[in-house]
N, C-alpha and C positions, 0 to 999 in steps of 0.2 A: 587559487579559485579565489576569487574574491569577495568577499563577505561587503556587504553591504549596511553601511550603519556602523555595525562596529566591529574591531578588530577580535584575533579569535581568543585571545583573552576576555573581553569585555562579552563575545558569546556565552563563553564559561560560566564566566559570572553572570549573565543574565540567563541562563537554564539553571543553575545550583538557585537564585531566588527564588525562581519560581516552583520549584522543588519543596524551599525552605517554607515558603504562604503557602501551598497547597497543605502541604504533606508536615507542619511544625514537628516531627522527630526524627526528621532526617537528619543522617549520622552526619556528622565533622567532616567524614574524610571523603564524604561524596565528592565533593570538588576533585579531590587530587586522582580519585578511580576515575572521575569522568575527563579530566585532561590529557589522563596518557592513552584514553581512547578516542576523546572526538577527532585528530584526523584523519583516522578510519572511517570512523563514522562521515564526516565530511566527505573523503574524500572517493565513498559509496555514495552518498548524496550528490559529488560534483557528476560521477558519470551517468547519474540519473538525470540531472536537469540538461548536461550538453546533449543528450537524446532527443531532450521534445522540442520540440518547435514553437512554439508561444515563451521559451524562457530565453532568456539573453545566456548566452552559451560562458562557463568561469565564472559563474555571476549568482551567487545565493544571497537571499534577503530574508532574515529571518519574518519578519513585518508578510509575510507573503503566505499568508496562511495552511497553503497545499505542500509547499515547500518547507516550511516546519514543522510541518504533518509528517512528512515520510522523512526530514533528519530525526525526530523523536524516536521512529520506529528505527533505524539505521543505528542509531546512539545507543536505543533500548537492546538490539539483537547482539551489537557487536561486542558490548559489554557481557553481555550473558555469554557470547560463543565464547570469547577470551578468560572471562576469570568464573563463569560457573554462578556470577552475582545475582540470584534470582533476586534479591531483597532490593535494591535500586533499579534493575529493571523494571521490578513491579512496578515503583515507583516513576517509573521514566512511559510504561504503558497507560497507566491509570492518569498520567499528565496530561499524554496526547490524547485520551479518553476526552476526560476534560475542558480541554481547550478545543479542539475537532469534534468531537462527537464519532470518534470511529475507537473501533475495538479493534483492536491488532497486537493482539497479544504479542512479547519477544520470544519467544518461540518459533514463531513464524517464518520460515522460511519466503520472504520476496523475492518476485529477480531484481537484480542491478536494474533492469530499464523498466520502468512503465511510467504511470502516466495516474493521477485521479483528480476529475473534474471538479467535484465536490466533497469533500469526505464527511459531513453530514451525514450521519444514520447506515455506515460502510459496518459489517462485520466479518469477520474471514476467521475462517475455523483453520485447525493444523490440516490444510488441505496439501495439494502438488501445486504449485505453481509453473508456471511460462512465462519464460521472459514477453516483453513488448504485452503485459497486461494494461488496458485500459479498464477505472472502476470509476461511478459517476454515485453520487446519494442515494445512498437506501440500498444498495446492491449487496445481497447476501451470501458469502460461501458456508454450507452449513453441511455436518456429518447427519447419517441418515442410519439409528443402529448403531452408533461409532462407527460407519464407513466414510470417508470421507471421500471427495471427487480427485480429479487428476486432469489440471486444467492446461492446455497446449500454449502455445505460443499468438502471440497476437489476437487472444482474446477481446474481446467489449465486453463490457455489461452497464447497458445503460439504464438509466435511473429505474426504481424498484424493481428489479429482478433479481433471481435467484438461480441457483444452481445447487441442490441438495443428494447427498447419498454417492450410492457408487454409480459415478457419471466419467464418461470419457469423454470432452470434451477437447475435439480437433482442433490442432493450429487453424485460424482465421475465420475462427468464429462470432460473430457477433450476436449477443440479444436483444431484442427489439425491447423497448420500453413497457415494462409488465410481467416479462416471460418470465417462470419460471421452470427448469428442468429440474424433475426429480426423480430419479434411479433411471436415467438411461443415457443415452450419447449422441452426441452429433459426429455429423460425415466430415463437419474441419471443412476450411474456404464456403463458407456458408451463412444467410442470413436465417436467425430463427423467432417465426413468427408464431403466437396463437393462434390456435386455426379457431376457434370456438365453438368449437366441441370439448374440451378439455384435454387437447392432442397439442401438438407442435406441427408446422408448417416450413419448412425449409428449401433458401431461392439459395439461386447463383447470387455473390455481390456484383451488384454494376460497377461500386468504383470501389479504389483501394481509404478506406477510410483512416487503415494505419498511416497509411503516405502524408492523411493532415497533419497529425496527430506526433508520429515520428521524425527526427533528420534519416539518412540513410545510413 
């Protein structure tokens, strides 16, 4: 995968300097640990980039805020999965939160293919996430009494939406702006709207939104 503006060592230095500036207690060994696992993280963000229509295939831009947001998540998650080093993973999680306004803990298993429209205000719990997830600003996935949702494939969360608690969100569910789903399921292959009386209204999709976002 081609890196714009920076080579691999430059990206490693760039990320390490950010950690050192935001968290002055950063350990000297952090750079070496990141160097060992950055190729895997870049391979993961590369797979994601290659599926998103609006992004140039096989090209990563560290100044593209969403791509960098996903890179920091994949790097923190990769480090944690491979080493169990939660201290460095926590720093990367906090860096992502500070730079991009997203609360996405490193232990969360996000899919290899997903798209974030705008990361600001996104909060993600340790839930189950299906492939081809689409998130926009101020979308929230949360637990209720310790129970987390199960989100199917191809789910789209437009701005200011929420999925909370004991939910089974069917494949292909699209949440209209402002919709909250709390402790209930969706049938899948549907648009979910608020009905004005505190409930939900489901309609059949009239177009394939995912086809506009992802390459086949």
